[in-house]
N, C-alpha and C positions, 0 to 999 in steps of 0.2 A: 357656628363652630358645629351645632347640631345638623345643617344639612351637611357638612363637608361630611362630616361622620357618617350619617344616612348614605350619600352618595356614593363612600369608600366601602361600606357595607354590602349595597345593591350591586356595586361593582364587582367584588369580589365574590358577590352569589352569583352574579353572572357568569362569571369568569369560570368556578367549578361548574356550573350546570352546562356551559359551553364543555368541557372539560371529560365530563360524565358522559354527557353523547356521544361525543368523538372517540372513546373506549368501547360505548358500545355500539357505535357503528361499525371500529377496526374487528371487533371480535366475531362479530355476526359474518364481514367479510374473510376475516382468514378461516371460520366454520364453513362456509360456502367453499372455498378455495380447498379446504382438505377434501371434503364430502366428493369435488370433482376430480381431485385427484387420486382419490380411493378408486372413485368409478372408471378413473382411466386405468387404471392400474390393475381392477379388478379383470377389465373388458380386453379379450386379446386384439390386438392389431398387430400389421403388417411388420408397420416400422419398430417395433419393440425390440426388434434382434440386432437393425444395425449399426454400426459402430459410431459411436461418438465423436462431434465432430471434429475437423483441423481444428486446433485451437489457432485465434490469430495473433497475429504479433501484437504485443502490449506495449505501450508508451509509459503506463502507469507509473509510478514511482511504490515500491515497496516497501514498508517501513518495516525494522528487523525483529522490534516486539512482537507484528502480527506475525509471520511468519516464524519465529518462537511460540507463541501461542496457538498455530495450527497443527505444531510438531506437539507440543505438551498436550492439547485435547488428544492425538492421538494415543499419543505414550499412556492416557488413559484412559482410552478407550482397551488397547490392549490389555491391560493390569485388569480390567473387567471380565475380560473372559464369558462376552457375551456367545453366548449359542444360538440365538432364535431364530426359528426354520420355518416358522407362519410367515407367509406373504402377508397376511390382513395386518400383523405390526411393524408390517416393514416403513411406513411414515412415522410410526412413533419414535422408533430406532433413529431415522433419519433429522426427523423434526429436535430429538433430544440433542444430540451430535452439533446439529447444522447452528443452534444459538449458544452455545458456547465459539463457536469459530471465530474469524474476523468477518466482519459486516459483508465484504466483497467475496467471499468464498459462495462455490456454488455445488447445485447436488443436482443428481438426477437418481430415478430408482429404474432399471431396469430388467424386465419383465423376459427369460427367454423360455427357450425349448425343455422339454421333459422337466418344465418345474422348478429349474432351476431360476436364482433372477439374482441382483447384485443394487447393493449402496453405493453411490460413487460421488466422492466429495473433492474441488478442488478448489487449489488457490494458489493462483499463477502456476509455478511449477511444482509446489508440491501437488501430493494427492493422496488419498485413503479409499481402500474401496473394501466392503463386505461383502462376498460374495458367498452365497447359502447354494452348494451344490448336491448331485449325487451322494456323495462320498463324504459329503462332510460339509464344515464352513472355515471358511480362509478371508484371514485379512491380507492386506497388501499396502505400505505405506510408503511414498517416495519422501523424503523428507526436505528439506529448504537446501541441503548440499549435495544430491541428487543421489543420494544411500536408500534401496532398496529395505523395509523389513518387514519379516512376512511371519504370519503364523497360524496353526493350521490345527484343526481337530478335528479329525476322521471319525465316520463312520465305523463300526465295529461289527461285522459280520459274521455270521458264524457260517460253516460249512456244514452242508451236512453230508 
């Protein structure tokens, strides 16, 4: 009986150590990925202003609760009235929203001319865009019914 208990303790201990090791490895990988993504974002390239690729025909079945989740997260995003204009914070904003979205949601940060940039999240036919331009911050959301929702935070420029 004592051998069985020791064997169980040893087995549980090995499983715990394995999970800790995997968590450390995944954390290191995600940090390296964020650093690489931030470096790619800061480094200007010729492809950053190209339009997004055309969506391919999808044959996956989409669960209704996933579509509802995407719309609910977008609604919460609109209610936050976020007006972050700093490009270095784009990854933080992107990841904060992405981790709330359905697993199959995709995202992309686009760096445009004149210091403008946007973050674009998609889930099948639904999308959310956070656009920072010269004249303000703009949100656009296409919901699961194909309706477009917009929000604008325009810059106040004084005339001399």
